[in-house]
C-alpha positions, 0 to 999 in steps of 0.5 A, spaced: 500 500 500 503 506 497 504 512 502 499 517 500 502 523 504 508 527 507 508 532 513 511 539 513 512 543 519 509 550 519 516 552 521 518 551 514 515 558 513 520 561 517 526 556 517 533 559 516 535 553 512 529 554 507 531 561 506 538 560 505 536 555 499 532 560 496 537 565 496 542 560 493 537 557 488 531 562 488 524 559 488 525 554 484 530 551 489 525 550 494 519 548 490 524 542 487 525 540 495 518 539 496 517 535 490 523 531 492 520 530 499 513 528 495 517 523 491 521 520 497 514 519 501 511 515 495 517 511 493 522 511 498 518 512 505 523 510 509 527 516 507 533 512 504 535 513 497 539 507 495 542 507 488 541 514 487 546 519 484 546 526 483 542 526 477 537 521 480 536 526 485 535 532 481 530 528 476 526 526 482 526 533 484 524 536 477 530 540 478 531 544 471 536 549 473 544 548 473 546 541 473 549 539 480 547 545 483 541 543 487 544 536 490 550 540 492 546 546 496 542 540 499 548 537 502 551 543 504 545 545 508 544 539 511 537 537 507 540 531 504 545 526 508 550 521 505 553 520 499 552 518 492 548 511 492 547 512 499 543 519 500 538 520 505 533 525 507 536 529 513 531 527 519 526 524 515 524 519 520 523 524 525 519 529 521 515 524 517 514 518 522 507 516 519 511 515 512 516 511 515 511 507 519 507 505 512 511 498 512 510 496 519 503 498 518 502 494 512 506 488 515 501 488 521 495 489 516 497 483 513 498 479 519 491 481 521 488 479 515 491 472 515 487 472 522 481 474 519 481 470 513 486 464 515 483 457 515 485 451 519 484 447 525 488 451 530 484 454 537 485 461 534 481 459 527 476 456 531 475 462 536 477 468 533 477 472 539 483 468 542 487 473 537 484 479 540 490 480 545 495 479 539 491 484 535 491 489 540 498 489 541 500 490 534 495 496 534 499 499 539 504 505 538 511 502 537 517 506 540 516 512 535 509 513 537 506 511 530 500 505 531 502 499 527 494 498 524 488 502 524 483 497 526 479 497 532 483 494 538 476 493 542 475 486 538 478 481 534 474 483 528 479 487 523 475 492 519 475 493 512 479 499 512 485 495 513 488 493 506 493 487 505 500 490 502 501 490 495 504 483 492 508 484 486 508 478 481 514 473 483 517 474 476 518 481 478 521 479 485 525 474 482 528 479 477 530 484 482 533 479 487 537 477 480 539 484 479 541 487 486 543 480 489 541 478 496 545 484 499 539 488 498 535 491 504 528 489 505 525 496 504 530 497 497 527 491 495 520 493 495 522 500 492 525 496 486 519 491 485 514 497 485 518 501 480 518 495 475 511 493 477 509 500 475 513 500 468 509 494 466 502 496 469 502 504 468 507 505 463 505 499 458 512 496 457 512 489 456 515 485 462 520 481 457 522 487 454 524 490 461 528 484 463 531 483 457 534 490 457 536 490 464 539 483 463 543 486 458 545 492 462 548 487 468 551 482 463 553 485 457 560 486 454 559 491 449 560 498 450 553 500 451 552 495 456 558 498 460 556 505 459 549 504 462 551 499 468 555 506 470 548 510 471 543 504 472 543 504 480 536 504 481 529 502 477 525 508 480 530 513 476 528 509 470 521 512 470 523 519 471 523 525 465 527 531 466 526 538 463 519 536 461 521 531 456 516 526 454 522 520 454 525 518 460 531 514 462 528 508 460 526 510 453 534 512 452 536 505 455 532 501 451 534 505 444 541 503 446 539 496 447 536 495 441 541 499 437 547 495 440 544 488 440 540 488 433 544 493 429 551 490 430 555 496 430 561 497 433 562 503 437 567 506 442 565 507 449 566 515 448 561 514 442 556 512 447 558 517 452 557 523 447 550 520 446 547 519 453 551 524 456 545 527 459 544 521 464 551 520 466 554 520 473 558 526 474 565 525 472 564 519 467 566 523 461 573 523 464 573 516 463 579 514 459 577 511 452 578 504 450 585 505 447 588 508 453 586 503 457 
Protein backbone atom coordinates (compact mmCIF):
# COMPACT_ATOMS: atom_id res chain seq x y z
CA UNK A 1 0.00 0.00 0.00
CA UNK A 2 1.65 3.22 -1.22
CA UNK A 3 2.18 6.01 1.29
CA UNK A 4 -0.08 8.92 0.31
CA UNK A 5 1.15 11.92 2.28
CA UNK A 6 4.11 13.61 3.94
CA UNK A 7 4.42 16.01 6.86
CA UNK A 8 5.74 19.56 6.51
CA UNK A 9 6.04 21.54 9.74
CA UNK A 10 4.65 25.08 9.86
CA UNK A 11 8.12 26.24 10.92
CA UNK A 12 9.17 25.69 7.29
CA UNK A 13 7.67 29.13 6.59
CA UNK A 14 10.40 30.89 8.56
CA UNK A 15 13.10 28.23 8.56
CA UNK A 16 16.60 29.71 8.18
CA UNK A 17 17.85 26.82 6.04
CA UNK A 18 14.92 27.30 3.72
CA UNK A 19 15.79 30.99 3.33
CA UNK A 20 19.40 30.09 2.56
CA UNK A 21 18.24 27.58 -0.06
CA UNK A 22 16.03 30.23 -1.64
CA UNK A 23 18.87 32.77 -1.63
CA UNK A 24 21.10 30.32 -3.48
CA UNK A 25 18.64 28.80 -5.94
CA UNK A 26 15.59 31.04 -5.94
CA UNK A 27 12.01 29.89 -5.55
CA UNK A 28 12.63 27.00 -7.95
CA UNK A 29 15.04 25.54 -5.41
CA UNK A 30 12.54 25.43 -2.55
CA UNK A 31 9.83 24.09 -4.86
CA UNK A 32 12.17 21.35 -6.07
CA UNK A 33 12.95 20.38 -2.48
CA UNK A 34 9.22 19.94 -1.73
CA UNK A 35 8.89 17.85 -4.90
CA UNK A 36 11.80 15.71 -3.72
CA UNK A 37 10.09 15.14 -0.35
CA UNK A 38 6.89 14.10 -2.13
CA UNK A 39 8.82 11.70 -4.36
CA UNK A 40 10.51 10.19 -1.31
CA UNK A 41 7.21 9.90 0.54
CA UNK A 42 5.73 7.90 -2.35
CA UNK A 43 8.68 5.80 -3.47
CA UNK A 44 11.09 5.65 -0.52
CA UNK A 45 9.01 6.25 2.63
CA UNK A 46 11.94 5.32 4.87
CA UNK A 47 13.77 8.41 3.57
CA UNK A 48 16.70 6.40 2.19
CA UNK A 49 17.64 6.86 -1.48
CA UNK A 50 19.80 3.83 -2.13
CA UNK A 51 21.38 3.83 -5.57
CA UNK A 52 20.58 7.49 -6.31
CA UNK A 53 23.33 9.65 -7.71
CA UNK A 54 23.37 13.44 -8.05
CA UNK A 55 21.40 13.42 -11.29
CA UNK A 56 18.79 10.99 -9.95
CA UNK A 57 18.18 13.33 -7.00
CA UNK A 58 17.67 16.30 -9.30
CA UNK A 59 15.41 14.37 -11.66
CA UNK A 60 13.26 13.18 -8.75
CA UNK A 61 13.01 16.80 -7.58
CA UNK A 62 12.19 18.00 -11.12
CA UNK A 63 15.05 20.49 -10.84
CA UNK A 64 15.58 22.33 -14.12
CA UNK A 65 18.44 24.59 -13.12
CA UNK A 66 22.21 24.17 -13.33
CA UNK A 67 23.21 20.51 -13.12
CA UNK A 68 24.63 19.65 -9.71
CA UNK A 69 23.68 22.94 -8.06
CA UNK A 70 20.55 21.62 -6.36
CA UNK A 71 22.10 18.49 -4.86
CA UNK A 72 25.19 20.43 -3.78
CA UNK A 73 23.04 23.02 -2.00
CA UNK A 74 21.00 20.33 -0.21
CA UNK A 75 24.15 18.63 1.06
CA UNK A 76 25.77 21.91 2.12
CA UNK A 77 22.64 22.99 4.03
CA UNK A 78 22.16 19.50 5.50
CA UNK A 79 18.83 18.85 3.87
CA UNK A 80 20.48 15.74 2.42
CA UNK A 81 22.86 13.36 4.21
CA UNK A 82 25.23 10.70 2.90
CA UNK A 83 26.96 10.39 -0.43
CA UNK A 84 26.19 9.30 -3.99
CA UNK A 85 24.44 5.94 -3.95
CA UNK A 86 23.61 6.24 -0.23
CA UNK A 87 21.73 9.52 0.16
CA UNK A 88 19.19 10.04 2.95
CA UNK A 89 16.79 12.90 3.67
CA UNK A 90 18.03 14.67 6.82
CA UNK A 91 15.87 13.95 9.91
CA UNK A 92 13.23 12.26 7.72
CA UNK A 93 12.21 9.70 10.35
CA UNK A 94 11.80 12.42 12.99
CA UNK A 95 9.80 14.74 10.73
CA UNK A 96 7.79 12.04 8.92
CA UNK A 97 7.14 9.21 11.39
CA UNK A 98 3.86 8.29 9.69
CA UNK A 99 5.53 7.77 6.31
CA UNK A 100 8.36 5.83 7.95
CA UNK A 101 5.82 3.60 9.66
CA UNK A 102 3.99 2.69 6.44
CA UNK A 103 5.95 -0.52 6.07
CA UNK A 104 5.25 -1.59 9.67
CA UNK A 105 1.56 -0.80 9.24
CA UNK A 106 1.43 -2.87 6.07
CA UNK A 107 3.08 -5.81 7.82
CA UNK A 108 0.64 -5.54 10.72
CA UNK A 109 -2.29 -5.30 8.30
CA UNK A 110 -1.11 -8.43 6.54
CA UNK A 111 -0.93 -10.34 9.80
CA UNK A 112 -4.34 -9.04 10.84
CA UNK A 113 -5.92 -10.15 7.58
CA UNK A 114 -4.31 -13.55 7.97
CA UNK A 115 -6.03 -13.82 11.32
CA UNK A 116 -9.33 -12.75 9.79
CA UNK A 117 -9.25 -14.83 6.62
CA UNK A 118 -6.87 -17.65 7.52
CA UNK A 119 -8.25 -21.18 7.75
CA UNK A 120 -7.03 -24.06 9.87
CA UNK A 121 -7.71 -26.29 12.82
CA UNK A 122 -5.91 -24.32 15.50
CA UNK A 123 -7.73 -22.96 18.52
CA UNK A 124 -7.22 -19.45 17.21
CA UNK A 125 -9.02 -20.38 13.97
CA UNK A 126 -11.93 -21.87 15.86
CA UNK A 127 -12.11 -18.98 18.31
CA UNK A 128 -11.05 -15.71 16.59
CA UNK A 129 -11.31 -13.76 19.83
CA UNK A 130 -8.34 -15.73 21.11
CA UNK A 131 -6.18 -13.49 18.91
CA UNK A 132 -7.57 -10.23 20.28
CA UNK A 133 -4.61 -9.69 22.58
CA UNK A 134 -2.04 -10.03 19.80
CA UNK A 135 -4.08 -7.77 17.52
CA UNK A 136 -4.31 -5.12 20.22
CA UNK A 137 -0.56 -5.37 20.76
CA UNK A 138 0.07 -4.90 17.04
CA UNK A 139 -2.18 -1.84 17.03
CA UNK A 140 -0.49 -0.11 19.94
CA UNK A 141 2.12 2.57 19.15
CA UNK A 142 5.73 1.47 18.90
CA UNK A 143 8.64 3.47 20.31
CA UNK A 144 8.14 6.12 17.61
CA UNK A 145 4.58 6.73 18.78
CA UNK A 146 3.06 5.57 15.47
CA UNK A 147 0.24 2.98 15.60
CA UNK A 148 1.02 -0.07 13.50
CA UNK A 149 -2.57 -0.53 12.33
CA UNK A 150 -5.72 1.48 12.07
CA UNK A 151 -8.00 -1.34 13.19
CA UNK A 152 -10.40 -1.25 16.15
CA UNK A 153 -8.44 -2.53 19.14
CA UNK A 154 -11.53 -3.46 21.18
CA UNK A 155 -12.33 -6.53 19.12
CA UNK A 156 -10.61 -9.29 17.25
CA UNK A 157 -12.51 -8.47 14.07
CA UNK A 158 -10.41 -6.35 11.71
CA UNK A 159 -12.26 -3.54 9.94
CA UNK A 160 -12.44 -3.34 6.17
CA UNK A 161 -10.25 -0.22 6.19
CA UNK A 162 -7.20 -2.45 6.68
CA UNK A 163 -5.76 -3.39 3.31
CA UNK A 164 -3.15 -6.02 2.60
CA UNK A 165 0.16 -4.67 1.26
CA UNK A 166 0.76 -4.97 -2.46
CA UNK A 167 2.04 -8.32 -3.59
CA UNK A 168 4.38 -7.98 -6.55
CA UNK A 169 4.50 -10.68 -9.25
CA UNK A 170 7.03 -13.37 -8.45
CA UNK A 171 8.82 -12.77 -11.76
CA UNK A 172 9.48 -9.15 -10.76
CA UNK A 173 10.65 -10.14 -7.28
CA UNK A 174 12.97 -12.77 -8.74
CA UNK A 175 14.43 -10.30 -11.22
CA UNK A 176 15.14 -7.69 -8.53
CA UNK A 177 16.94 -10.34 -6.48
CA UNK A 178 18.91 -11.37 -9.56
CA UNK A 179 19.91 -7.80 -10.45
CA UNK A 180 20.82 -6.48 -7.00
CA UNK A 181 21.81 -9.70 -5.24
CA UNK A 182 20.97 -10.94 -1.77
CA UNK A 183 22.52 -7.91 -0.02
CA UNK A 184 19.63 -5.60 -0.95
CA UNK A 185 17.72 -4.25 2.05
CA UNK A 186 14.06 -5.10 2.52
CA UNK A 187 12.91 -1.50 2.06
CA UNK A 188 15.00 -1.02 -1.08
CA UNK A 189 13.75 -4.35 -2.42
CA UNK A 190 10.17 -3.09 -2.22
CA UNK A 191 11.09 0.19 -3.93
CA UNK A 192 12.79 -1.59 -6.84
CA UNK A 193 9.88 -4.06 -7.25
CA UNK A 194 7.40 -1.19 -7.19
CA UNK A 195 9.24 0.64 -9.98
CA UNK A 196 9.27 -2.40 -12.28
CA UNK A 197 5.64 -3.15 -11.48
CA UNK A 198 4.61 0.41 -12.42
CA UNK A 199 6.63 0.25 -15.62
CA UNK A 200 4.56 -2.77 -16.63
CA UNK A 201 1.12 -1.74 -15.30
CA UNK A 202 1.16 2.03 -15.76
CA UNK A 203 3.75 2.69 -18.47
CA UNK A 204 2.58 -0.35 -20.51
CA UNK A 205 6.10 -1.62 -21.14
CA UNK A 206 6.25 -5.35 -21.87
CA UNK A 207 7.78 -7.09 -18.88
CA UNK A 208 10.09 -9.19 -21.04
CA UNK A 209 11.46 -6.05 -22.74
CA UNK A 210 12.37 -4.65 -19.30
CA UNK A 211 14.03 -7.89 -18.20
CA UNK A 212 15.97 -8.30 -21.45
CA UNK A 213 17.30 -4.73 -21.46
CA UNK A 214 18.29 -4.72 -17.79
CA UNK A 215 19.90 -8.14 -18.08
CA UNK A 216 21.98 -6.68 -20.92
CA UNK A 217 22.93 -3.75 -18.67
CA UNK A 218 24.04 -6.12 -15.92
CA UNK A 219 25.96 -8.68 -18.01
CA UNK A 220 26.62 -7.20 -21.47
CA UNK A 221 30.19 -6.84 -22.75
CA UNK A 222 29.58 -4.19 -25.42
CA UNK A 223 30.21 -0.50 -24.93
CA UNK A 224 26.57 0.47 -24.43
CA UNK A 225 26.12 -2.03 -21.60
CA UNK A 226 29.30 -0.81 -19.94
CA UNK A 227 28.05 2.76 -20.02
CA UNK A 228 24.56 2.03 -18.70
CA UNK A 229 25.97 -0.09 -15.87
CA UNK A 230 27.61 3.08 -14.55
CA UNK A 231 24.33 5.02 -14.42
CA UNK A 232 21.66 2.40 -13.63
CA UNK A 233 21.75 2.03 -9.87
CA UNK A 234 18.04 2.31 -9.11
CA UNK A 235 14.97 1.25 -11.08
CA UNK A 236 12.74 4.14 -9.85
CA UNK A 237 15.07 6.56 -11.63
CA UNK A 238 14.25 4.88 -14.96
CA UNK A 239 10.74 6.39 -14.85
CA UNK A 240 11.82 9.99 -14.23
CA UNK A 241 11.70 12.54 -17.04
CA UNK A 242 13.84 15.68 -16.91
CA UNK A 243 13.18 19.22 -18.10
CA UNK A 244 9.67 18.36 -19.27
CA UNK A 245 10.84 15.80 -21.83
CA UNK A 246 8.35 13.12 -22.79
CA UNK A 247 11.04 10.46 -22.99
CA UNK A 248 12.54 9.27 -19.73
CA UNK A 249 15.70 7.40 -18.78
CA UNK A 250 14.15 4.04 -19.67
CA UNK A 251 13.46 5.08 -23.28
CA UNK A 252 17.10 6.08 -23.75
CA UNK A 253 18.33 2.84 -22.19
CA UNK A 254 16.00 0.76 -24.39
CA UNK A 255 17.06 2.64 -27.53
CA UNK A 256 20.72 1.96 -26.74
CA UNK A 257 19.94 -1.72 -26.02
CA UNK A 258 18.14 -2.10 -29.35
CA UNK A 259 20.96 -0.38 -31.22
CA UNK A 260 23.79 -2.35 -29.62
CA UNK A 261 22.13 -5.77 -29.73
CA UNK A 262 20.38 -5.55 -33.10
CA UNK A 263 22.48 -3.32 -35.32
CA UNK A 264 25.80 -4.99 -34.55
CA UNK A 265 27.53 -1.64 -34.90
CA UNK A 266 30.92 -1.23 -33.30
CA UNK A 267 31.03 1.84 -31.09
CA UNK A 268 33.60 3.21 -28.71
CA UNK A 269 32.87 3.93 -25.07
CA UNK A 270 33.31 7.67 -25.71
CA UNK A 271 30.72 7.49 -28.52
CA UNK A 272 28.22 6.12 -26.03
CA UNK A 273 29.12 8.84 -23.53
CA UNK A 274 28.53 11.51 -26.16
CA UNK A 275 25.07 10.15 -26.99
CA UNK A 276 23.97 9.53 -23.39
CA UNK A 277 25.81 12.29 -21.54
CA UNK A 278 22.57 13.73 -20.16
CA UNK A 279 22.27 10.64 -17.97
CA UNK A 280 25.90 10.25 -16.92
CA UNK A 281 27.26 10.50 -13.38
CA UNK A 282 29.43 13.49 -12.54
CA UNK A 283 32.97 12.82 -13.73
CA UNK A 284 32.09 9.91 -16.00
CA UNK A 285 33.17 11.90 -19.06
CA UNK A 286 36.69 11.93 -17.67
CA UNK A 287 36.99 8.17 -18.07
CA UNK A 288 39.76 7.11 -20.47
CA UNK A 289 38.92 5.79 -23.91
CA UNK A 290 39.33 2.08 -24.58
CA UNK A 291 42.55 2.72 -26.48
CA UNK A 292 44.00 4.45 -23.44
CA UNK A 293 43.26 1.59 -21.03
